N, C-alpha and C positions, 0 to 999 in steps of 0.2 A: 504494500500500500504506500503510495507516495506521501511525502510530508505535507503537501498542500491539501490532499484529500483528508488526511488525518485531522489537520487543522480545521477544515470545513466541517467535518463530522463532529468534532469536539464543540465547535461553536453552535451547530444545529442542536446538539443534545442539550447544551447549556440553556439555549433559548426556549426549547420546547418541552423538555423532559425532566426538568430538575425542580424540586421544591426549593425555593430560595429562603435563606435565613439572613437576617440583618447582619451585615459584615461587622458593624461596630459592636454588636452584642457578642459575636464570636471573638473578636479581638480583645474586648475587655474581659470576657470570661477566661480566655486563655491567659491573659496577663495576670489575672488574679490567681490562677492555678500555678503559674510559674513563681509568683511572689510567695505563695504558700509553701511551695517546695523549697524555695530558698530559705525560708524561715524554719521549716521542719528539719532541714539538714544543716542548720547553723551556717548557712552561706558557704557550704562546701560545694563549690560550683562543679567540679568534676563529677560528684555524686548526683547533683541535680541534672547534669547532662545525661548520665546513665538512666536516671528515672524517666526523663522525657523521651529518650530513645526507646525504653522498654514500653512506655505507654503507647508511643507511636507504632511500635512493632505489633502490639496487640490490636490496635485500630486497623493497621494495614492488612493483617490477616483476615479481618472481617470485611473490610472495605472492598477488597478485590472482587468478592461475589457481587456486591452492589454495582461495581464498575462494569463487570461483564453483563449483568442484567440490563443496565441502562445503555451501554454502548452497542451491544449486540455483536461485537467483534469476536473473532476467534483468536487463538494464541498467535503470538508473533513468531516469525521464522528465525529471527536472529536478534542479537543485542542492539543493533542499529534500529531495527523496526521497533523494538521494545522501548528504546530511548525516545523515539519520536512519539510513540503512543503515550508514554508517561507524560511527556511535555505537553503535547497538543491536545490530548484527550483527558488523561487522568487529572492533571492539575486544573485544566479548564472546567471539567465537570464539577469538581469539588471545591475549588477556590476561585474560579473564574480568572485564572492567570495562565500564561503559557511561557514558562522559562525557555531560554535558548539552549539547545543542545550544542555543545562545542568541546574543544580540547580532547579529541579522540586520541588514544594512545596508538602507537604503531601496530600493536597486535589486536587492536579493536576490542580490548577487554576493559577499557576504562574510558569514561567520558565525564563531562561536567554539565550541570544544569546551572545556568546563570540567570538569576532572578532580577528583572528590572523593577519588580514590585513584590512585596511580601505582605499580604494582608494581616498576618499574625503580628507583624512588627509595627503596625500603625500606632501612633500615640505612645511609643515606648521609649523610655530612657533607661539604660542599664544603671544599676546602683553605682554610685560614685565612691566606691570603697577601695579603689586602687587595684582590685583583683578581677572584678566582673568583666572589664574590657578585655582581659587576657584569657579568662578561664570559662566564661559562660557562653554557650551557644544557645541563644534564646529560643530559636525555632527548631531545636533538635528533634522535636516530635516529628517533624517532616522527614528527617532521615530514617527514623524508626518506621514510619508509615511506608516509605518506599521499600525498605528492607523486608518488612513483613509481607507486603503485597507480592513482591518478587519471589519470596520464598514459597508462597502459595502456588506459584506457577513454576516451581522446581528450579529456581535460580538463586543460588546462594551468593549474596553480594555483601560487600562492605560499603557503607555509606557514611560520609562525614562532610562537615563544612570545611572549606579551605579559607573562605573569607566571609565577612558579614558587615554590611553597612553600619549596623548598630555598634560595631567595634571600631569604627572609623575607617574601614576599608572602602575602596572605590566601588566594589560590587559585592553581591552576595552570591557565593559560588558553592554548590554542593558537588562533591566528587563521588562517583559510583564506580566500583570495581567489581567485575564478575569474578568470583572465586571458583565456582564450578556449577555445572548443570547437575542437578540432583536427580537420581532415579526415583521412581515412585517408592518412597520408603514408608514403612509402617512404623508408628511410634513404638518405642522399646517394649511397652507393656501389652501391645496388641498382638494377636496371633492370627 
C-alpha cells in the first residue's frame, strides 16, 4: 500500500469512523497522571519513564484490535509498510496526528517517527528541578503503546525517544528498532 493511500485512508477513518474526545481533556488528564506518578515515585524520573512505558504497553496490546476493526486493513508485509501504517493511520486514528517516518537504518530495521505536534505535550512545562529536563520522557506512554501494539502482530521492537521539544530539543523524535519477528508463541502457562 502506498504512503499516500495510507494517509488518505487514515484521514477518511478519522473523519468518518472515530468517536472524538476533547483533546484538552485528554491532555490535562494525562498531565495529571504523569504528575501523580512523579509524586508517587518521589520524582525518580527513570522509574516514572518505566511506568509510563508499561502503561502504554498494556494500552497498545488492546488498542491494536480496535485499530484493525476501524481500519479494516490486513497485516503489513514488511517494516516499511508497518512504519507508514503506524504514522499515517495509527497515530491519525487515535491522536489525529501523522508523524514523519524518517532516518531509516541501512539494514531497514530501524526508523524514526518525528512529531511536528504532540497533543499529550500541550500546556506542559516539565518540573524545574534540574533533573526532569534530562531524565523525564513525558510522553513515554506512546513508546509503550507502539511496542505493545507491534508485539501483538508478532514484532518485537525497542522503542525510545531520542529527543523531545519539552526538553529543549528542536524536534520530538521516537526511535523504533525491530529486534525480531516472533513466531506464534503460547504464553508459558498455556498448553
